VOPAGU-2260 file (C-alpha; in pm, 1 decimal, decimal comma):
REM VOPAGU-2260
SITE   aa  ch    i         X         Y         Z
SITE  MET   A    0    3634,7   30898,1   15337,9
SITE  ALA   A    1    4022,6   30921,3   15329,7
SITE  GLU   A    2    4170,1   30683,0   15025,0
SITE  ILE   A    3    4365,8   30419,2   15181,4
SITE  LYS   A    4    4752,4   30360,8   14961,6
SITE  ARG   A    5    5009,5   30166,6   15051,7
SITE  LEU   A    6    5332,0   30291,7   15156,2
SITE  VAL   A    7    5550,2   30013,5   14998,3
SITE  PHE   A    8    5902,6   29990,7   15068,2
SITE  PRO   A    9    6193,4   29865,7   14829,7
SITE  PRO   A   10    6244,8   29477,7   14732,8
SITE  GLY   A   11    6448,4   29344,6   14958,2
SITE  PHE   A   12    6374,0   29550,6   15243,2
SITE  LEU   A   13    6500,4   29311,7   15587,0
SITE  TRP   A   14    6269,0   29348,2   15829,6
SITE  GLY   A   15    6327,3   29196,5   16185,1
SITE  THR   A   16    6396,3   29160,7   16569,9
SITE  ALA   A   17    6707,3   29271,2   16739,5
SITE  THR   A   18    6838,1   29069,1   17088,2
SITE  ALA   A   19    7152,8   29051,4   17276,7
SITE  ALA   A   20    7333,9   28741,4   17405,7
SITE  HIS   A   21    7335,5   28857,3   17791,2
SITE  GLN   A   22    7013,6   29045,1   17744,7
SITE  VAL   A   23    6810,3   28684,9   17666,8
SITE  GLU   A   24    7065,1   28392,9   17712,0
SITE  GLY   A   25    7106,7   28347,5   18105,3
SITE  ASN   A   26    7337,0   28234,3   18306,0
SITE  ASN   A   27    7637,5   28452,3   18125,7
SITE  ILE   A   28    7879,8   28341,7   18418,5
SITE  HIS   A   29    8180,0   28433,0   18283,0
SITE  SER   A   30    8156,2   28818,7   18178,9
SITE  ASP   A   31    8198,7   29129,0   18363,8
SITE  TRP   A   32    7857,6   29175,4   18382,7
SITE  TRP   A   33    7788,6   28855,4   18567,4
SITE  GLU   A   34    8014,9   28942,1   18810,9
SITE  TRP   A   35    7958,7   29283,1   18870,6
SITE  GLU   A   36    7550,0   29190,0   18912,7
SITE  GLN   A   37    7662,6   28924,2   19201,3
SITE  ALA   A   38    7849,3   29230,5   19392,3
SITE  GLY   A   39    7508,5   29400,8   19390,0
SITE  GLY   A   40    7551,7   29627,9   19059,0
SITE  GLY   A   41    7254,4   29753,9   18887,5
SITE  THR   A   42    6893,3   29685,4   19004,7
SITE  GLU   A   43    6871,2   29313,2   18975,3
SITE  PRO   A   44    7070,6   29006,8   18872,3
SITE  SER   A   45    7026,5   28877,9   18511,5
SITE  GLY   A   46    6991,0   28521,8   18633,1
SITE  GLN   A   47    6835,8   28297,4   18396,4
SITE  ALA   A   48    6730,1   28621,8   18169,8
SITE  CYS   A   49    6474,9   28471,5   17893,5
SITE  GLY   A   50    6650,3   28126,2   17866,0
SITE  GLN   A   51    6698,2   28158,1   17524,7
SITE  TYR   A   52    7022,8   27957,5   17554,3
SITE  GLU   A   53    6809,8   27686,5   17526,0
SITE  LEU   A   54    6528,5   27815,2   17409,1
SITE  PHE   A   55    6665,9   27967,1   17087,2
SITE  SER   A   56    6427,6   27745,0   16837,0
SITE  LYS   A   57    6127,2   27852,9   17012,5
SITE  ASP   A   58    6185,8   28223,7   16947,6
SITE  PHE   A   59    6346,1   28158,4   16559,3
SITE  ASN   A   60    5980,4   28035,6   16522,3
SITE  LEU   A   61    5809,2   28319,4   16648,8
SITE  ILE   A   62    6041,9   28581,3   16430,1
SITE  LYS   A   63    5874,8   28284,6   16110,3
SITE  LYS   A   64    5545,1   28373,3   16280,0
SITE  LEU   A   65    5648,4   28777,9   16246,2
SITE  HIS   A   66    5722,2   28727,6   15880,6
SITE  ASN   A   67    6046,0   28837,8   15956,6
SITE  ASN   A   68    6331,7   28770,7   15723,0
SITE  ALA   A   69    6627,0   28906,8   15927,1
SITE  HIS   A   70    6728,6   28880,5   16256,7
SITE  ARG   A   71    7010,2   29066,8   16497,0
SITE  LEU   A   72    7187,1   28881,0   16772,5
SITE  SER   A   73    7522,8   28898,3   16946,5
SITE  LEU   A   74    7842,5   28610,6   16989,6
SITE  GLU   A   75    7894,9   28639,8   17376,8
SITE  TRP   A   76    8240,1   28644,4   17403,2
SITE  ALA   A   77    8264,5   28547,2   17791,6
SITE  ARG   A   78    8121,9   28182,5   17669,0
SITE  LEU   A   79    8309,0   28141,8   17359,5
SITE  GLU   A   80    8630,4   28222,1   17521,3
SITE  PRO   A   81    8569,1   28191,2   17908,4
SITE  LYS   A   82    8971,0   28184,1   18002,5
SITE  CYS   A   83    9228,2   28366,4   17853,4
SITE  GLY   A   84    9343,0   28195,4   17490,4
SITE  TRP   A   85    9100,1   27924,2   17525,4
SITE  PHE   A   86    8830,5   27908,4   17311,9
SITE  ASP   A   87    8550,6   27647,7   17454,1
SITE  PRO   A   88    8434,1   27395,1   17168,7
SITE  GLN   A   89    8139,0   27305,6   17300,8
SITE  GLU   A   90    7999,3   27674,0   17224,3
SITE  VAL   A   91    8109,1   27697,1   16935,8
SITE  LYS   A   92    7901,8   27450,1   16822,1
SITE  HIS   A   93    7600,1   27608,0   17032,2
SITE  TYR   A   94    7634,7   27916,5   16791,6
SITE  ARG   A   95    7669,4   27725,2   16536,2
SITE  LYS   A   96    7379,9   27559,8   16596,4
SITE  VAL   A   97    7187,8   27873,9   16643,5
SITE  LEU   A   98    7352,5   28022,4   16334,5
SITE  SER   A   99    7226,7   27690,7   16163,3
SITE  SER   A  100    6843,2   27715,5   16249,1
SITE  LEU   A  101    6802,0   28097,6   16170,2
SITE  LYS   A  102    6978,1   27995,5   15822,2
SITE  LYS   A  103    6744,8   27723,5   15739,9
SITE  ARG   A  104    6412,3   27919,9   15796,8
SITE  GLY   A  105    6539,8   28170,8   15537,2
SITE  ILE   A  106    6635,0   28422,7   15808,7
SITE  LYS   A  107    6912,9   28648,8   15728,9
SITE  THR   A  108    7221,9   28691,4   16019,3
SITE  PHE   A  109    7348,9   29011,0   16156,0
SITE  VAL   A  110    7577,9   28905,1   16406,7
SITE  THR   A  111    7700,9   29140,1   16645,1
SITE  LEU   A  112    8067,9   29070,3   16816,4
SITE  HIS   A  113    8044,8   29283,9   17105,7
SITE  HIS   A  114    7718,5   29426,9   17296,7
SITE  PHE   A  115    7861,3   29569,5   17599,8
SITE  THR   A  116    7984,5   29240,7   17808,6
SITE  ASN   A  117    8348,7   29162,4   17865,4
SITE  PRO   A  118    8476,3   28813,7   17985,1
SITE  SER   A  119    8575,4   28854,0   18327,2
SITE  TRP   A  120    8906,3   28773,0   18249,2
SITE  PHE   A  121    8962,8   29059,7   18000,3
SITE  ALA   A  122    8794,6   29328,7   18254,3
SITE  GLN   A  123    9051,8   29217,5   18445,7
SITE  LYS   A  124    9331,8   29312,9   18267,2
SITE  GLY   A  125    9207,8   29682,9   18181,3
SITE  GLY   A  126    8967,3   29626,1   17924,9
SITE  PHE   A  127    8925,5   29836,0   17644,9
SITE  VAL   A  128    9118,2   30080,4   17831,9
SITE  LYS   A  129    9419,7   29958,4   17758,0
SITE  ARG   A  130    9548,3   29945,3   17371,7
SITE  ALA   A  131    9763,7   29641,5   17473,7
SITE  ASN   A  132    9432,2   29450,9   17508,7
SITE  LEU   A  133    9347,8   29481,1   17174,7
SITE  GLN   A  134    9541,1   29177,6   17067,5
SITE  TYR   A  135    9260,5   28985,0   17269,0
SITE  PHE   A  136    8998,2   29114,0   17086,2
SITE  GLU   A  137    9142,8   29069,0   16766,0
SITE  LYS   A  138    9205,0   28696,9   16845,3
SITE  TYR   A  139    8847,7   28650,4   16953,5
SITE  VAL   A  140    8750,3   28840,3   16598,7
SITE  SER   A  141    8957,5   28616,5   16373,1
SITE  TYR   A  142    8801,3   28325,4   16562,8
SITE  CYS   A  143    8453,8   28392,1   16486,6
SITE  ALA   A  144    8559,9   28470,7   16122,8
SITE  LYS   A  145    8692,1   28113,3   16083,7
SITE  ASN   A  146    8420,2   27928,7   16308,4
SITE  PHE   A  147    8093,7   28152,0   16204,2
SITE  GLY   A  148    8167,8   28355,5   15857,0
SITE  ASP   A  149    7986,7   28106,3   15630,2
SITE  LEU   A  150    7687,2   28145,9   15840,0
SITE  VAL   A  151    7682,1   28517,1   15908,2
SITE  ASP   A  152    7540,8   28761,3   15631,8
SITE  ALA   A  153    7621,6   29078,3   15837,3
SITE  TRP   A  154    7886,6   29177,9   16085,4
SITE  ILE   A  155    7818,5   29447,4   16338,6
SITE  THR   A  156    8195,7   29476,7   16550,6
SITE  ILE   A  157    8088,0   29695,3   16864,7
SITE  ASN   A  158    7744,9   29753,0   16973,3
SITE  GLU   A  159    7690,5   30182,6   17071,0
SITE  PRO   A  160    8023,9   30269,5   17164,2
SITE  ASN   A  161    7913,5   30597,0   17212,7
SITE  MET   A  162    7665,4   30472,4   17493,3
SITE  TYR   A  163    7901,2   30193,2   17628,3
SITE  VAL   A  164    8182,3   30476,2   17695,7
SITE  GLY   A  165    7936,6   30719,6   17876,8
SITE  ALA   A  166    7773,8   30481,0   18089,9
SITE  ALA   A  167    8078,0   30276,6   18199,5
SITE  TYR   A  168    8331,7   30515,3   18169,6
SITE  LEU   A  169    8228,9   30899,8   18195,2
SITE  GLN   A  170    7876,7   30890,2   18431,0
SITE  GLY   A  171    7975,6   30568,4   18612,6
SITE  LEU   A  172    7674,2   30374,7   18605,6
SITE  TRP   A  173    7780,5   30031,2   18396,7
SITE  PRO   A  174    8076,7   29832,4   18521,5
SITE  PRO   A  175    8359,2   29935,5   18572,4
SITE  GLN   A  176    8210,9   30225,2   18709,9
SITE  LYS   A  177    8398,3   30445,6   18619,3
SITE  ARG   A  178    8370,5   30841,1   18613,9
SITE  SER   A  179    8679,2   31019,8   18387,3
SITE  LEU   A  180    8690,5   31217,4   18103,0
SITE  TRP   A  181    9034,1   31119,1   18010,8
SITE  LEU   A  182    8961,6   30750,4   18004,4
SITE  SER   A  183    8666,0   30798,2   17821,9
SITE  LEU   A  184    8837,5   30941,2   17560,8
SITE  LYS   A  185    9095,9   30674,4   17572,2
SITE  VAL   A  186    8815,9   30383,0   17562,1
SITE  MET   A  187    8640,3   30554,2   17258,9
SITE  LEU   A  188    8971,5   30575,9   17056,5
SITE  ASN   A  189    9029,3   30197,7   17159,9
SITE  LEU   A  190    8715,2   30087,1   17063,3
SITE  ALA   A  191    8709,3   30295,0   16763,3
SITE  LEU   A  192    9083,3   30116,9   16639,7
SITE  ALA   A  193    8880,7   29751,8   16752,7
SITE  HIS   A  194    8647,0   29786,9   16509,3
SITE  ARG   A  195    8916,9   29884,1   16229,8
SITE  ARG   A  196    9099,4   29607,1   16281,4
SITE  ALA   A  197    8785,7   29432,1   16304,2
SITE  TYR   A  198    8707,1   29559,7   15965,9
SITE  GLN   A  199    9023,7   29416,7   15801,6
SITE  ILE   A  200    9034,8   29096,8   15948,4
SITE  LEU   A  201    8682,8   29027,0   15862,8
SITE  HIS   A  202    8786,5   29080,4   15483,1
SITE  GLN   A  203    9047,4   28918,0   15450,0
SITE  LYS   A  204    8874,3   28626,8   15545,0
SITE  PHE   A  205    8572,8   28713,8   15336,8
SITE  THR   A  206    8654,9   29002,6   15095,0
SITE  ASP   A  207    8291,9   29012,5   15002,7
SITE  CYS   A  208    8158,8   29038,9   15360,6
SITE  GLN   A  209    7936,5   29363,1   15500,9
SITE  VAL   A  210    8068,1   29498,4   15823,8
SITE  GLY   A  211    7975,9   29805,1   15994,5
SITE  ALA   A  212    7863,5   29908,1   16367,8
SITE  ALA   A  213    7586,2   29977,3   16548,7
SITE  VAL   A  214    7567,9   30361,0   16695,1
SITE  SER   A  215    7349,0   30526,0   16918,5
SITE  TYR   A  216    7240,3   30802,0   16700,0
SITE  GLN   A  217    6975,7   31072,8   16845,8
SITE  SER   A  218    6754,1   31322,1   16716,3
SITE  ILE   A  219    6933,3   31632,1   16908,9
SITE  HIS   A  220    6822,7   31968,0   16963,7
SITE  PRO   A  221    6904,9   32294,0   17194,4
SITE  THR   A  222    6633,7   32377,5   17469,4
SITE  ARG   A  223    6518,9   32736,2   17345,2
SITE  LYS   A  224    6752,9   32943,1   17095,4
SITE  LYS   A  225    7059,2   33081,9   17324,6
SITE  LEU   A  226    7369,4   33057,3   17148,7
SITE  ILE   A  227    7524,8   32898,3   17414,5
SITE  ASN   A  228    7275,4   32613,2   17378,8
SITE  ARG   A  229    7305,3   32556,3   17017,4
SITE  LEU   A  230    7708,9   32556,2   17006,2
SITE  LEU   A  231    7663,2   32290,2   17284,4
SITE  CYS   A  232    7415,4   32113,3   17080,7
SITE  TRP   A  233    7676,8   32101,8   16768,6
SITE  VAL   A  234    7933,4   31939,1   17009,1
SITE  VAL   A  235    7759,3   31664,6   17165,4
SITE  LYS   A  236    7606,3   31590,2   16800,2
SITE  PHE   A  237    7934,0   31552,4   16732,0
SITE  PHE   A  238    8066,2   31336,3   17036,9
SITE  SER   A  239    7740,9   31175,6   17053,6
SITE  ASN   A  240    7647,7   31058,2   16723,9
SITE  ASN   A  241    7995,4   31126,5   16509,9
SITE  PHE   A  242    8299,2   31087,5   16680,3
SITE  PHE   A  243    8296,4   30722,2   16614,5
SITE  TYR   A  244    8236,3   30736,5   16261,8
SITE  PHE   A  245    8487,5   31041,6   16272,0
SITE  LEU   A  246    8764,8   30813,9   16421,2
SITE  THR   A  247    8656,0   30516,9   16204,9
SITE  GLY   A  248    8663,7   30648,9   15858,0
SITE  LYS   A  249    8583,0   30447,3   15527,5
SITE  THR   A  250    8612,7   30114,9   15738,8
SITE  HIS   A  251    8159,5   30054,2   15719,7
SITE  ASP   A  252    8011,9   29867,7   15450,1
SITE  PHE   A  253    7701,2   29985,1   15596,3
SITE  LEU   A  254    7607,6   30192,8   15905,8
SITE  GLY   A  255    7413,9   30090,4   16179,7
SITE  LEU   A  256    7185,6   30313,7   16347,1
SITE  ASN   A  257    7000,1   30251,9   16682,2
SITE  TYR   A  258    6752,3   30527,9   16725,1
SITE  TYR   A  259    6484,4   30556,2   17016,1
SITE  GLN   A  260    6489,1   30950,2   17103,7
SITE  ASN   A  261    6513,1   31299,4   17082,6
SITE  VAL   A  262    6724,6   31464,4   17331,3
SITE  LYS   A  263    6729,0   31811,9   17425,9
SITE  ILE   A  264    7044,9   32009,4   17486,1
SITE  SER   A  265    7114,9   32269,5   17716,5
SITE  TRP   A  266    7376,8   32359,8   17948,1
SITE  ARG   A  267    7183,4   32278,6   18284,0
SITE  ILE   A  268    7119,7   31948,8   18101,3
SITE  PHE   A  269    7431,9   31888,8   18069,4
SITE  LYS   A  270    7574,2   31904,8   18361,0
SITE  LEU   A  271    7328,6   31717,8   18531,5
SITE  PHE   A  272    7449,1   31475,0   18280,0
SITE  LEU   A  273    7795,7   31485,4   18409,5
SITE  SER   A  274    7711,5   31505,3   18754,8
SITE  SER   A  275    7469,1   31142,1   18728,2
SITE  SER   A  276    7200,6   31353,7   18912,6
SITE  GLU   A  277    6847,9   31212,7   18938,9
SITE  GLU   A  278    6704,7   31590,0   18950,7
SITE  LYS   A  279    6426,5   31587,2   18700,9
SITE  ILE   A  280    6403,4   31826,3   18419,7
SITE  GLU   A  281    6074,2   31965,4   18371,9
SITE  GLU   A  282    6036,6   31951,8   17973,8
SITE  GLU   A  283    5927,7   32251,5   17707,4
SITE  GLN   A  284    5662,1   32209,6   17494,1
SITE  ASP   A  285    5805,9   32289,3   17175,2
SITE  ASP   A  286    5822,9   32136,1   16779,3
SITE  TYR   A  287    6068,1   31837,6   16819,3
SITE  PHE   A  288    5796,8   31714,6   17134,8
SITE  SER   A  289    5470,8   31587,8   17146,9
SITE  GLY   A  290    5453,5   31502,1   17519,5
SITE  GLU   A  291    5424,0   31161,4   17474,4
SITE  THR   A  292    5700,1   30952,8   17676,7
SITE  THR   A  293    5763,6   30581,0   17733,1
SITE  ASP   A  294    5780,9   30418,2   18045,4
SITE  LEU   A  295    6099,7   30508,4   18064,4
SITE  GLY   A  296    6001,3   30865,5   18066,3
SITE  TRP   A  297    6192,1   30898,9   17697,6
SITE  ASN   A  298    6060,4   31117,7   17461,8
SITE  ILE   A  299    5861,8   31013,4   17123,3
SITE  TYR   A  300    5981,4   31147,2   16869,6
SITE  PRO   A  301    5906,7   30977,8   16529,0
SITE  ARG   A  302    5992,8   31238,5   16284,3
SITE  GLY   A  303    6371,4   31192,3   16466,1
SITE  ILE   A  304    6417,1   30880,4   16248,6
SITE  HIS   A  305    6392,9   31078,7   15913,7
SITE  GLU   A  306    6654,1   31312,9   16101,9
SITE  VAL   A  307    6900,9   31062,8   16196,8
SITE  VAL   A  308    6908,2   30899,0   15850,7
SITE  VAL   A  309    6886,7   31175,4   15657,1
SITE  GLU   A  310    7239,1   31338,7   15824,8
SITE  ALA   A  311    7389,5   31030,5   15861,2
SITE  TYR   A  312    7344,3   30912,9   15476,7
SITE  ARG   A  313    7446,2   31275,6   15382,3
SITE  LYS   A  314    7768,0   31262,8   15564,7
SITE  TYR   A  315    7890,0   30929,9   15492,3
SITE  ARG   A  316    7695,7   30829,0   15190,0
SITE  LYS   A  317    7653,5   30462,9   15319,8
SITE  PRO   A  318    7368,4   30203,1   15301,5
SITE  ILE   A  319    7152,9   30217,2   15628,1
SITE  PHE   A  320    6983,6   29986,0   15870,3
SITE  ILE   A  321    6802,2   30071,2   16146,3
SITE  THR   A  322    6994,6   29828,7   16395,3
SITE  GLU   A  323    6744,2   29920,6   16706,6
SITE  ASN   A  324    6436,8   30097,3   16738,9
SITE  GLY   A  325    6193,7   30013,6   17003,1
SITE  VAL   A  326    5951,5   30157,0   17309,8
SITE  ALA   A  327    5935,1   30063,7   17644,7
SITE  ASP   A  328    5522,0   30017,2   17735,1
SITE  SER   A  329    5416,0   29757,3   17941,9
SITE  LYS   A  330    5056,3   29796,4   17814,4
SITE  ASP   A  331    5056,0   29780,1   17477,9
SITE  THR   A  332    4915,4   30070,7   17407,2
SITE  ARG   A  333    5153,1   30291,0   17235,0
SITE  ARG   A  334    5345,7   30005,7   17043,5
SITE  LYS   A  335    5181,5   29965,2   16748,5
SITE  ASP   A  336    5177,4   30359,5   16690,7
SITE  PHE   A  337    5523,5   30395,3   16751,3
SITE  ILE   A  338    5609,3   30156,3   16484,4
SITE  GLN   A  339    5346,3   30265,6   16250,0
SITE  ASP   A  340    5483,9   30623,7   16299,4
SITE  HIS   A  341    5888,7   30589,1   16269,3
SITE  LEU   A  342    5815,4   30343,8   15974,6
SITE  ARG   A  343    5594,3   30609,5   15778,8
SITE  TRP   A  344    5907,6   30894,6   15863,2
SITE  LEU   A  345    6167,3   30621,2   15757,7
SITE  TYR   A  346    5950,6   30539,5   15422,2
SITE  GLU   A  347    6000,1   30972,7   15375,5
SITE  ALA   A  348    6345,6   30939,8   15413,4
SITE  ILE   A  349    6341,7   30642,4   15158,6
SITE  LYS   A  350    6148,8   30831,7   14884,5
SITE  GLU   A  351    6378,8   31125,8   14922,8
SITE  GLY   A  352    6626,0   30889,0   14822,3
SITE  ILE   A  353    6836,4   30782,0   15158,5
SITE  ASP   A  354    6937,7   30434,0   15094,8
SITE  VAL   A  355    6752,9   30245,5   15394,4
SITE  ARG   A  356    6779,8   29880,8   15347,0
SITE  GLY   A  357    6626,0   29712,9   15687,5
SITE  TYR   A  358    6439,9   29778,7   16015,0
SITE  PHE   A  359    6500,8   29591,8   16309,2
SITE  TYR   A  360    6239,5   29677,1   16607,3
SITE  TRP   A  361    6390,0   29630,5   16980,3
SITE  THR   A  362    6321,7   29351,0   17070,8
SITE  LEU   A  363    6156,6   29048,6   16989,6
SITE  LEU   A  364    6085,8   28958,1   17344,2
SITE  ASP   A  365    6090,9   29142,0   17725,9
SITE  ASN   A  366    6442,9   29076,8   17869,1
SITE  PHE   A  367    6684,1   29186,5   18097,7
SITE  GLU   A  368    6773,4   29600,8   18001,3
SITE  TRP   A  369    7126,3   29630,9   18153,8
SITE  ALA   A  370    7119,5   29837,6   18494,8
SITE  LEU   A  371    6736,1   29860,4   18470,1
SITE  GLY   A  372    6676,3   29521,5   18559,7
SITE  PHE   A  373    6356,2   29334,3   18418,0
SITE  LYS   A  374    6131,1   29619,3   18446,2
SITE  PRO   A  375    6102,7   29802,8   18049,9
SITE  LYS   A  376    5902,6   29597,1   17871,5
SITE  PHE   A  377    6038,2   29652,2   17496,2
SITE  GLY   A  378    5885,4   29316,0   17321,2
SITE  LEU   A  379    5657,0   29240,6   17064,0
SITE  ALA   A  380    5629,7   28906,8   17272,1
SITE  LYS   A  381    5569,9   28903,2   17686,1
SITE  THR   A  382    5805,7   28704,2   17889,3
SITE  ASP   A  383    5642,2   28527,8   18174,7
SITE  TYR   A  384    5989,0   28488,8   18372,4
SITE  SER   A  385    5925,4   28250,5   18617,3
SITE  THR   A  386    5776,1   27984,9   18329,5
SITE  LEU   A  387    6013,7   28150,4   18053,8
SITE  ARG   A  388    5662,2   28131,6   17824,5
SITE  ARG   A  389    5618,0   28410,1   17546,2
SITE  ASN   A  390    5303,5   28505,1   17429,6
SITE  PHE   A  391    5297,5   28823,0   17131,9
SITE  ARG   A  392    5121,9   29111,2   17226,9
SITE  PRO   A  393    4848,5   29289,1   17024,2
SITE  SER   A  394    5125,5   29502,5   16871,3
SITE  ALA   A  395    5308,6   29215,8   16712,2
SITE  ARG   A  396    5037,0   29132,7   16486,0
SITE  PHE   A  397    5092,4   29448,6   16307,9
SITE  TYR   A  398    5477,6   29438,0   16271,5
SITE  ALA   A  399    5382,3   29130,0   16158,0
SITE  GLU   A  400    5162,7   29251,3   15865,8
SITE  VAL   A  401    5402,4   29492,6   15764,4
SITE  CYS   A  402    5697,8   29253,4   15747,0
SITE  GLN   A  403    5466,4   29011,4   15540,2
SITE  ASN   A  404    5335,7   29253,4   15313,4
SITE  ASN   A  405    5688,3   29483,8   15316,5
SITE  ALA   A  406    5437,8   29775,9   15292,1
SITE  ILE   A  407    5228,4   29971,3   15582,7
SITE  LEU   A  408    4950,2   30116,5   15534,1
SITE  ASP   A  409    4863,7   30522,3   15554,0
SITE  LEU   A  410    4518,6   30622,4   15612,3
């Protein structure tokens, strides 16, 4: 019989789940996403979403049942500043209540300032396309620092700037549905500047605060070994994984990495990406692909989480948090193994000296998955959207045991 041993994570390791305001709160009526949905954008409107605006306390009780000691969530700019220059005091009270509720439960708060959505008025002014508009984001950051800083353990300035630019300004899938290489570059440069300024603002207010960003960091490999594919892979890896860090330099106290899948790169795939084609690409089986996929067709490649943390740490020498990692799995047949296999590879990286300090599963409960609507099921808890009841899936018990023990069993 094989020996059973515990893979114990470092003392003080943070275990949590991650959410985003627009995806769970509901009725985010002053945002550009809400406006886009009402005009027919996306698969379906977000509506009441998960109703977390009212039910946050119950959801935080779920977090405690998971034995989490940290939680990642976002503030909704469109709620706090529904009109340009006017911050709603009632929403300030609400978010202080939300953050205080986590702190009272002994849960560390990782707070995202921008998670894809903008106030409608900001979008109407051109959003992040115009550098002059960064003054509005800076005022928002200053306001949040002043009103919530005492309740925040770590700030995440911007979530997935690379994915936001790609989906909204390169492929034209998200609002404002532009397709322009030039606009994509402008927005990325402005988001990088917005991060740098936010970093300065937050540190001016709280000298010892922790500030970073959450970047979608993918495991990227070329199909076959053709020179053109290897060169293209290098280019894609730089612009997808590293460009934002290249632009923002040392303005990170930690690196937030969102890891979901391995991506195959070839010239054909690249052309299909730029054209937003629905053509199906037949996968070639190789060392990077097990053939197992999520409900969304994303490749499941646990070893990739080891690859990305090693790559990022060796490049930037900053502490790392996995700020998102999850699987769309409506039947809950793959989630336990998905979490376990990814954590084993993360443990291997830590053993090798990589400074990984926390893991946040995406997500606590099924929610509104942007242009894909409510169909994808990433949640540890199943959401009944008619009654707003939440019920843990079996995989949640496994994750709760890992969090409680700060360890996984390796059979």
